[in-house]
C-alpha positions as CSV (number, residue, x, y, z in Angstrom):
1,M,18.5,2.2,-1.0
2,R,14.8,2.3,-0.4
3,T,13.6,5.8,0.1
4,L,10.5,7.8,0.5
5,A,11.9,10.3,-2.0
6,D,11.8,7.7,-4.8
7,A,8.2,6.8,-3.9
8,Q,7.4,10.5,-3.8
9,A,8.9,11.0,-7.2
10,V,6.6,8.3,-8.7
11,L,3.6,9.9,-6.8
12,D,4.6,13.3,-8.2
13,V,4.5,11.9,-11.8
14,L,1.1,10.4,-11.2
15,R,-0.2,13.7,-9.8
16,D,1.3,15.7,-12.6
17,S,-0.5,13.5,-15.0
18,G,-3.8,14.3,-13.3
19,Y,-4.2,11.3,-11.0
20,A,-5.1,11.4,-7.4
21,A,-2.9,9.0,-5.5
22,V,-1.5,8.4,-2.0
23,I,1.5,6.5,-0.5
24,A,-0.2,4.2,2.0
25,G,-0.1,1.0,4.0
26,G,3.0,-0.8,5.3
27,A,5.5,1.9,4.5
28,A,3.5,4.5,6.5
29,R,3.0,2.0,9.3
30,D,6.7,1.0,9.4
31,T,7.8,4.7,9.3
32,H,5.3,5.5,12.2
33,L,6.8,2.6,14.2
34,G,10.4,3.6,13.5
35,R,11.2,0.8,11.1
36,T,12.6,0.9,7.6
37,P,9.9,0.1,4.9
38,K,10.7,-2.8,2.6
39,D,8.7,-1.2,-0.2
40,Y,6.1,1.4,-0.9
41,D,2.5,1.2,-2.0
42,I,0.9,4.0,-4.0
43,I,-2.9,3.7,-4.1
44,V,-4.4,5.3,-7.2
45,L,-7.7,6.9,-6.2
46,G,-10.8,7.3,-8.3
47,N,-11.4,5.1,-11.3
48,P,-8.5,5.6,-13.8
49,L,-7.8,3.2,-16.6
50,M,-4.8,0.9,-16.0
51,Y,-3.1,1.7,-19.4
52,D,-3.5,5.4,-19.0
53,V,-1.7,5.3,-15.6
54,L,1.0,3.0,-17.0
55,A,1.5,5.5,-19.9
56,S,2.1,8.3,-17.3
57,L,4.7,6.1,-15.5
58,D,6.7,5.7,-18.8
59,Y,7.9,9.3,-18.2
60,I,10.2,8.0,-15.4
61,H,13.2,7.1,-17.5
62,E,15.2,5.5,-14.7
63,A,12.4,3.2,-13.6
64,H,11.7,-0.4,-14.5
65,I,8.0,-1.0,-14.7
66,E,6.3,-4.5,-14.6
67,L,2.6,-5.2,-14.7
68,F,1.7,-7.6,-11.9
69,G,-1.7,-8.2,-13.2
70,D,-5.1,-7.1,-14.3
71,G,-7.8,-8.4,-12.0
72,C,-5.1,-9.8,-9.6
73,S,-4.6,-10.7,-6.0
74,M,-1.4,-10.8,-4.0
75,P,-1.4,-14.2,-2.4
76,G,-1.6,-14.1,1.4
77,V,-2.2,-10.4,1.3
78,A,-5.2,-9.0,-0.6
79,V,-7.9,-10.2,-3.0
80,N,-9.4,-6.7,-3.7
81,L,-6.9,-5.5,-6.3
82,E,-7.9,-4.5,-9.8
83,W,-4.3,-4.2,-11.0
84,V,-0.8,-3.7,-9.7
85,A,2.2,-2.2,-11.5
86,K,5.6,-2.8,-9.9
87,V,7.9,0.2,-10.4
88,T,11.6,-0.1,-9.4
89,L,13.4,3.2,-9.1
90,H,17.0,3.5,-7.8
91,G,16.5,0.1,-6.0
92,T,13.2,1.2,-4.3
93,V,10.3,-1.0,-5.0
94,I,7.0,0.9,-5.4
95,D,3.8,-0.9,-6.1
96,V,1.2,1.3,-7.9
97,I,-2.1,-0.2,-7.0
98,K,-5.7,0.2,-8.1
99,Q,-8.1,-1.4,-5.7
100,V,-11.4,-2.9,-6.9
101,Q,-13.6,-0.7,-4.7
102,Y,-13.8,2.9,-5.5
103,A,-11.8,5.1,-3.1
104,A,-11.9,8.9,-3.4
105,T,-9.8,9.7,-0.2
106,P,-6.8,8.2,1.6
107,E,-9.2,7.1,4.4
108,Q,-11.4,5.2,2.0
109,A,-8.3,3.6,0.4
110,V,-6.8,2.3,3.6
111,E,-10.2,0.9,4.7
112,G,-9.7,-1.5,1.8
113,F,-6.5,-3.0,3.3
114,D,-6.2,-6.4,5.0
115,C,-5.9,-5.3,8.6
116,T,-6.1,-2.2,10.8
117,L,-2.4,-2.1,11.3
118,N,-2.0,-1.1,7.7
119,M,-4.4,1.8,7.9
120,A,-1.9,4.6,7.5
121,W,-0.7,7.0,4.8
122,F,1.7,9.8,4.0
123,S,0.7,13.4,3.7
124,G,3.9,14.8,2.4
125,D,6.6,13.3,4.7
126,R,4.2,13.1,7.6
127,V,2.4,9.8,8.5
128,V,-1.4,10.0,9.1
129,L,-3.1,7.2,11.0
130,H,-6.7,6.1,10.4
131,D,-8.9,6.2,13.5
132,R,-8.9,2.4,13.5
133,F,-5.1,2.1,13.6
134,P,-4.2,0.3,16.8
135,H,-1.8,1.5,19.5
136,K,1.0,-0.8,20.8
137,G,-0.6,-3.4,23.0
138,D,-4.0,-3.1,21.2
139,A,-5.7,-5.8,19.2
140,V,-5.3,-5.7,15.5
141,E,-8.4,-6.4,13.5
142,L,-8.0,-8.6,10.4
143,L,-10.4,-7.6,7.7
144,P,-12.1,-10.0,5.3
145,L,-10.0,-8.9,2.3
146,C,-7.1,-11.3,3.0
147,D,-7.2,-14.6,1.0
148,N,-5.2,-16.6,3.6
149,P,-5.7,-15.0,7.0
150,K,-3.8,-17.7,8.9
151,V,-0.6,-17.1,6.9
152,R,-1.0,-13.3,7.1
153,V,-1.5,-13.3,10.8
154,A,1.5,-15.6,11.3
155,Y,3.7,-13.3,9.2
156,L,2.5,-10.0,10.8
157,S,2.3,-11.3,14.4
158,N,5.9,-12.4,14.1
159,K,6.9,-9.0,12.6
160,F,4.9,-7.0,15.1
161,P,4.7,-8.9,18.4
162,E,3.9,-5.7,20.3
163,F,0.3,-5.9,19.1
164,I,-2.4,-8.5,20.0
165,W,-3.3,-10.7,17.0
166,P,-6.5,-12.7,16.4
167,V,-6.2,-16.5,16.7
168,I,-7.0,-18.1,13.4
169,S,-7.8,-21.9,13.5
């Protein structure tokens, strides 16, 4: 069962360890649109060291933690990731992400995402939308942080046909 409570538990451990972090992106977008998120992304704000953050996650005894990479990209999604740690807790997949660019606020963090439709985050259990988040029927802006925009637009436009998508040739 994928739940916001599991993602919140990981977020709480990070915050209790002194890290600023936010649950953002697709899970917030999906929740706002009345859909069930497939996973959760936690963006670590500031400039923490990867192994210090991973050490804090070791306190979650029920979790399985796997390092995706150091200086990595997620093919078809983003090229601006410094590192990603995949945490699985009670069946909920939670990606703990440090972006390459420095982000001190949730607004700055979501501005580093691949498209305006992902510019949303949780404040507690409430979804907050960035000013650039589109309304149904609006055009979605694809940002230059995606390594394969054609594949990404094909995937997202199929999943969210209620928005207008750019044509990528």
